[in-house]
Backbone as CSV, one residue per row, in Angstrom:
resi,resn,N_x,N_y,N_z,CA_x,CA_y,CA_z,C_x,C_y,C_z
1,UNK,85.398,51.097,-18.663,84.835,51.224,-20.518,83.358,49.380,-19.437
2,UNK,82.074,50.777,-19.853,80.970,49.885,-19.808,80.909,48.576,-20.210
3,UNK,79.758,47.589,-20.165,79.779,46.636,-20.315,79.252,46.634,-22.076
4,UNK,77.987,47.519,-21.950,77.358,47.137,-23.235,78.884,48.138,-24.393
5,UNK,79.706,48.555,-23.743,80.573,49.195,-25.625,81.469,47.758,-25.303
6,UNK,81.619,47.013,-24.608,82.582,46.686,-24.553,82.112,45.337,-25.516
7,UNK,80.810,44.985,-25.496,79.846,44.276,-26.118,79.539,44.151,-27.621
8,UNK,79.800,45.631,-27.891,79.299,46.640,-29.043,80.635,46.119,-29.874
9,UNK,82.179,46.510,-29.180,83.172,46.224,-29.856,83.432,44.615,-29.905
10,UNK,83.269,44.071,-29.348,83.525,42.213,-29.590,82.275,42.364,-31.074
11,UNK,80.713,42.528,-31.235,79.919,42.036,-32.511,81.031,43.258,-33.501
12,UNK,81.370,43.702,-33.082,81.703,45.058,-33.808,83.011,44.341,-35.181
13,UNK,84.104,43.474,-33.821,85.137,42.195,-34.555,84.312,41.525,-35.409
14,UNK,83.255,40.727,-34.538,82.634,39.716,-35.263,82.161,39.428,-36.612
15,UNK,81.517,41.125,-36.309,81.232,41.529,-37.843,81.904,42.096,-39.226
16,UNK,82.356,43.205,-38.616,83.322,43.289,-39.302,85.005,42.765,-39.919
17,UNK,85.324,42.284,-38.804,87.113,40.880,-38.453,88.081,42.021,-37.854
18,UNK,87.824,43.296,-37.689,88.714,44.675,-37.127,87.871,45.777,-36.994
19,UNK,88.921,46.547,-36.481,88.640,48.128,-35.357,90.167,48.824,-35.370
20,UNK,90.021,50.078,-35.960,91.550,51.009,-34.935,91.277,51.079,-33.576
21,UNK,92.361,51.092,-32.638,92.105,52.080,-31.012,92.709,52.747,-31.015
22,UNK,93.646,53.657,-30.478,94.466,54.631,-30.067,94.798,54.092,-29.227
23,UNK,96.283,53.605,-28.966,97.319,53.316,-27.181,97.335,54.937,-26.615
24,UNK,97.315,55.034,-25.077,96.819,55.608,-23.933,98.094,54.700,-23.492
25,UNK,99.184,55.398,-23.434,99.948,54.973,-21.896,101.295,55.219,-22.241
26,UNK,102.509,54.048,-22.173,103.424,54.280,-22.132,103.846,52.750,-21.873
27,UNK,102.558,51.736,-21.360,102.953,50.552,-21.429,103.721,49.486,-21.451
28,UNK,103.587,49.860,-22.748,103.786,49.266,-23.817,105.381,49.571,-25.147
29,UNK,106.195,50.446,-24.276,106.950,51.365,-25.023,108.015,50.745,-25.649
30,UNK,108.800,50.626,-25.466,108.665,51.346,-27.214,107.559,51.212,-28.425
31,UNK,107.221,49.744,-28.113,106.521,49.120,-29.216,105.775,50.232,-30.191
32,UNK,105.022,50.351,-29.166,103.311,51.239,-28.837,103.831,52.413,-27.969
33,UNK,103.823,53.583,-29.171,103.641,55.127,-27.998,102.151,55.805,-28.333
34,UNK,102.127,56.572,-27.080,100.614,56.559,-27.245,100.162,57.817,-28.457
35,UNK,99.572,57.158,-28.675,98.024,57.829,-29.613,98.285,57.576,-30.927
36,UNK,99.655,56.119,-30.958,99.528,55.432,-32.409,98.273,54.494,-32.222
37,UNK,98.092,53.945,-33.589,96.177,53.161,-33.826,97.248,51.786,-33.573
38,UNK,96.710,50.488,-32.885,96.493,49.946,-33.455,95.054,48.997,-33.867
39,UNK,95.708,48.277,-34.661,94.230,47.225,-35.102,94.117,46.018,-34.395
40,UNK,93.372,46.090,-34.150,92.611,44.719,-33.277,91.938,44.253,-34.381
41,UNK,92.124,42.291,-34.427,91.313,42.045,-35.071,91.082,40.588,-33.963
42,UNK,90.524,39.666,-34.727,89.632,38.508,-33.649,90.363,37.697,-34.238
43,UNK,90.302,37.466,-33.131,91.408,35.729,-32.948,90.898,34.967,-31.577
44,UNK,90.614,33.252,-31.711,89.885,32.507,-30.951,90.891,32.370,-29.789
45,UNK,90.596,33.031,-28.224,91.554,32.798,-27.692,92.339,31.723,-27.019
46,UNK,91.467,30.619,-27.616,91.977,29.382,-27.760,93.595,29.345,-28.503
47,UNK,93.345,29.649,-29.403,95.012,29.837,-30.779,95.538,31.111,-30.341
48,UNK,95.595,32.221,-28.565,96.704,33.132,-29.170,97.655,31.976,-28.086
49,UNK,98.786,32.580,-28.736,100.190,32.169,-28.665,100.582,33.049,-27.305
50,UNK,101.697,32.605,-26.790,102.830,33.179,-25.981,103.491,34.522,-26.721
51,UNK,103.760,35.816,-26.341,104.344,36.820,-27.090,103.190,37.452,-28.167
52,UNK,102.257,37.479,-28.731,101.296,37.947,-29.017,100.603,39.210,-28.294
53,UNK,100.295,40.128,-28.955,99.906,41.600,-27.882,98.133,41.131,-28.068
54,UNK,97.434,41.483,-27.149,96.284,41.292,-27.356,95.193,42.674,-26.743
55,UNK,94.496,42.565,-26.876,93.062,43.652,-26.419,92.237,43.085,-25.739
56,UNK,91.951,43.723,-24.444,90.849,42.983,-23.269,90.983,44.312,-22.346
57,UNK,89.892,44.081,-21.754,88.647,44.850,-20.238,89.841,43.868,-18.613
58,UNK,90.423,45.106,-18.473,90.372,44.602,-17.020,89.493,44.908,-15.776
59,UNK,89.945,44.435,-14.918,88.728,44.785,-13.403,87.893,45.774,-13.101
60,UNK,89.332,47.118,-13.883,88.748,48.708,-13.467,87.580,49.158,-14.557
61,UNK,88.015,47.974,-16.016,87.284,48.022,-16.752,87.672,48.949,-17.715
62,UNK,88.497,49.476,-17.740,89.849,49.818,-18.709,90.307,48.982,-19.867
63,UNK,90.001,48.746,-21.486,90.710,48.204,-22.015,91.906,48.542,-22.185
64,UNK,92.994,47.645,-22.236,94.184,47.295,-21.596,94.977,46.641,-23.182
65,UNK,95.991,47.190,-23.068,96.234,46.593,-24.425,98.180,45.611,-24.331
66,UNK,98.070,44.551,-23.962,99.575,43.954,-23.152,100.125,42.600,-24.524
67,UNK,101.291,42.777,-24.208,101.695,40.899,-24.378,101.383,39.625,-23.167
68,UNK,100.937,38.526,-24.266,100.754,37.599,-23.393,102.608,36.809,-22.973
69,UNK,102.501,36.289,-21.628,103.921,35.884,-21.494,103.650,34.846,-20.886
70,UNK,102.146,34.483,-20.226,102.021,32.506,-20.811,100.639,32.446,-20.357
71,UNK,100.441,31.048,-21.139,99.098,30.570,-21.384,99.081,29.247,-20.898
72,UNK,98.021,29.507,-20.387,97.247,28.089,-19.632,95.592,28.168,-20.066
73,UNK,95.201,26.441,-19.646,93.544,26.962,-20.115,92.776,27.763,-20.033
74,UNK,92.347,28.644,-20.508,90.905,30.285,-20.189,91.279,30.839,-19.345
75,UNK,92.930,31.056,-19.068,93.498,32.833,-19.440,94.873,32.361,-19.816
76,UNK,94.996,33.777,-19.976,95.878,34.536,-20.529,96.668,35.208,-19.291
77,UNK,98.615,35.211,-19.029,99.257,35.970,-18.042,99.425,37.289,-19.339
78,UNK,99.592,38.709,-18.990,99.545,39.506,-19.753,101.016,40.112,-19.336
79,UNK,101.470,41.333,-19.858,102.515,42.061,-19.003,102.722,43.511,-20.204
80,UNK,102.673,44.414,-19.965,103.027,45.937,-20.849,104.853,45.654,-20.820
81,UNK,105.090,45.726,-21.976,106.684,46.230,-21.847,107.453,46.107,-21.177
82,UNK,106.507,47.259,-20.877,107.940,48.037,-20.342,107.451,48.333,-18.991
83,UNK,106.762,47.395,-18.288,105.976,47.800,-17.291,106.810,46.621,-16.480
84,UNK,106.691,46.896,-14.922,107.608,46.258,-13.732,107.409,45.129,-13.270
85,UNK,105.039,44.525,-13.186,104.406,43.188,-13.143,103.495,42.922,-13.726
86,UNK,103.773,41.386,-13.530,102.277,40.804,-14.798,100.707,41.610,-14.240
87,UNK,100.035,41.643,-15.319,98.753,41.852,-14.837,97.886,40.895,-14.177
88,UNK,97.010,40.732,-14.000,96.018,39.698,-13.451,95.429,38.891,-14.318
89,UNK,95.689,37.686,-14.256,94.764,36.514,-15.499,93.530,36.831,-16.185
90,UNK,94.094,37.089,-17.246,92.700,38.050,-18.482,91.545,36.228,-18.849
91,UNK,90.951,36.809,-18.648,89.350,35.194,-18.874,89.403,35.416,-20.524
92,UNK,88.802,34.136,-20.665,87.636,34.661,-22.103,86.820,35.753,-22.157
93,UNK,86.265,35.891,-21.195,84.692,36.813,-21.075,85.775,37.678,-21.190
94,UNK,87.101,38.270,-20.611,87.192,39.587,-21.022,88.416,40.334,-21.621
95,UNK,88.361,38.961,-23.251,88.828,39.148,-23.686,88.926,39.360,-24.958
96,UNK,89.448,40.693,-26.270,88.166,41.629,-26.364,89.388,41.163,-28.138
97,UNK,90.682,41.510,-29.058,90.990,40.590,-29.647,92.826,40.315,-29.344
98,UNK,93.199,40.715,-31.182,94.816,40.581,-30.873,95.080,41.548,-31.677
99,UNK,96.678,42.138,-31.654,96.540,43.209,-32.464,96.897,43.537,-33.683
100,UNK,96.252,43.327,-35.098,96.698,42.783,-36.339,98.135,43.714,-37.095
101,UNK,98.142,44.963,-37.049,99.086,45.463,-37.416,99.521,46.729,-36.156
102,UNK,99.928,47.910,-36.955,99.973,49.444,-36.675,100.427,50.265,-36.934
103,UNK,99.642,50.856,-36.562,99.565,52.528,-37.747,101.491,52.599,-37.661
104,UNK,102.033,53.235,-38.741,102.960,53.907,-39.053,104.170,53.077,-39.693
105,UNK,103.482,51.262,-39.137,104.493,50.473,-39.667,104.040,49.368,-40.594
106,UNK,104.793,49.051,-41.410,104.157,48.085,-42.200,104.021,46.529,-41.562
107,UNK,102.762,46.380,-42.425,102.800,44.634,-41.579,103.781,44.280,-41.850
108,UNK,104.915,43.560,-42.667,105.847,42.863,-42.361,106.309,42.936,-41.261
109,UNK,107.216,44.563,-41.190,108.118,44.655,-39.571,107.088,44.345,-38.596
110,UNK,106.397,44.567,-38.104,105.281,44.322,-36.937,105.323,43.400,-36.721
111,UNK,104.880,42.175,-38.019,105.273,40.299,-38.542,106.343,40.243,-38.026
112,UNK,107.380,41.303,-38.543,108.825,40.036,-38.031,109.590,40.821,-36.969
113,UNK,109.407,41.685,-36.313,109.313,41.714,-34.950,108.092,40.917,-34.398
114,UNK,107.147,41.019,-33.843,106.665,39.919,-33.421,106.899,38.183,-33.784
115,UNK,107.654,38.227,-34.204,107.522,36.705,-34.687,109.051,36.270,-34.027
116,UNK,110.105,37.252,-33.805,111.154,37.136,-33.337,110.927,37.205,-32.076
117,UNK,110.292,37.482,-30.677,109.544,38.073,-29.823,108.816,36.621,-28.821
118,UNK,108.313,36.098,-30.322,107.330,34.873,-29.504,107.730,34.057,-29.312
119,UNK,109.219,33.311,-29.661,109.681,32.707,-28.042,110.413,33.170,-26.552
120,UNK,110.607,34.780,-27.139,111.056,34.925,-26.387,110.455,36.414,-25.505
121,UNK,109.316,36.486,-24.499,108.898,37.637,-24.189,108.985,38.074,-23.034
122,UNK,109.763,37.078,-22.252,110.668,37.763,-21.245,112.045,38.525,-21.007
123,UNK,112.418,37.546,-22.347,113.623,38.933,-22.810,113.631,40.405,-23.424
124,UNK,112.377,40.730,-23.569,112.107,41.820,-24.752,111.636,43.028,-23.166
125,UNK,110.746,42.122,-22.516,110.465,42.320,-20.775,111.532,43.043,-19.813
126,UNK,112.525,42.381,-19.444,113.702,42.009,-19.001,114.501,42.835,-19.281
127,UNK,114.458,43.635,-20.699,116.007,44.675,-21.423,115.047,46.202,-20.823
128,UNK,113.952,46.019,-21.318,113.219,46.889,-21.448,113.477,48.017,-19.846
129,UNK,113.379,46.362,-18.743,112.778,46.710,-17.044,114.452,47.458,-17.424
130,UNK,115.826,46.702,-17.097,116.102,47.396,-16.962,117.038,48.610,-17.256
131,UNK,116.538,49.073,-18.951,116.446,50.589,-19.365,115.223,51.304,-18.434
132,UNK,114.552,50.903,-18.286,113.773,51.694,-17.557,114.548,53.282,-16.049
133,UNK,114.377,53.017,-15.361,115.190,53.793,-14.319,115.718,55.199,-15.810
134,UNK,116.426,54.292,-16.589,117.781,54.994,-17.714,116.330,56.948,-18.418
135,UNK,115.758,54.809,-19.406,114.294,56.345,-20.125,113.534,57.246,-19.752
136,UNK,112.674,56.678,-18.007,111.579,56.987,-18.209,111.565,58.566,-16.635
137,UNK,113.351,58.700,-16.508,112.700,60.756,-16.483,112.459,61.290,-18.475
138,UNK,113.652,60.139,-19.323,113.134,61.232,-20.755,111.245,61.461,-20.821
139,UNK,110.919,59.941,-20.158,109.604,59.878,-20.468,108.193,61.212,-19.954
140,UNK,109.025,61.619,-18.747,108.415,62.246,-17.745,107.933,63.433,-18.744
141,UNK,109.985,64.223,-18.873,110.412,65.364,-19.245,109.277,65.224,-20.132
142,UNK,109.401,65.050,-21.503,108.609,64.846,-22.892,107.395,65.120,-22.361
143,UNK,106.898,64.482,-21.890,105.167,64.280,-20.933,105.432,65.726,-21.158
144,UNK,105.631,66.686,-20.465,105.566,67.681,-19.606,105.706,68.770,-20.869
145,UNK,106.892,68.306,-22.055,107.469,69.651,-22.977,105.698,69.381,-24.010
146,UNK,105.455,68.060,-23.676,104.652,68.260,-25.112,102.917,68.551,-23.825
147,UNK,102.561,68.902,-23.559,102.162,68.795,-22.700,101.587,70.988,-22.248
148,UNK,103.045,71.180,-23.409,102.508,72.725,-22.757,101.658,73.665,-23.763
């Protein structure tokens, strides 16, 4: 994603308050599935909490949607729920917004799940890390069947 495009997204958030974005990939499986739309909303970086799902631009210029697992002044460490490792630190300048809602699920369901996970972001990741050797082959097979 070019810097100009990223700035447009940031300005859109400041003016409109939110926008929808489609998820690509399985790093947040099963919470976020590919092609599911998420509502990105504005929240100041300093007000973010561990367990929240944020959108940010990574070092390669891609827009990433991952969960915060550690936060200190000026930066946050994120990780996809289904990913094996943490991401490089996210700084305020690359932060876009926070996931406010998920298409296909009611806000109350999203809120309840997120509120349960806030104190235990590692527990969720560890659970799916342990299940990943079982789940990954099915995801690969499903992807191959879908592409036919």
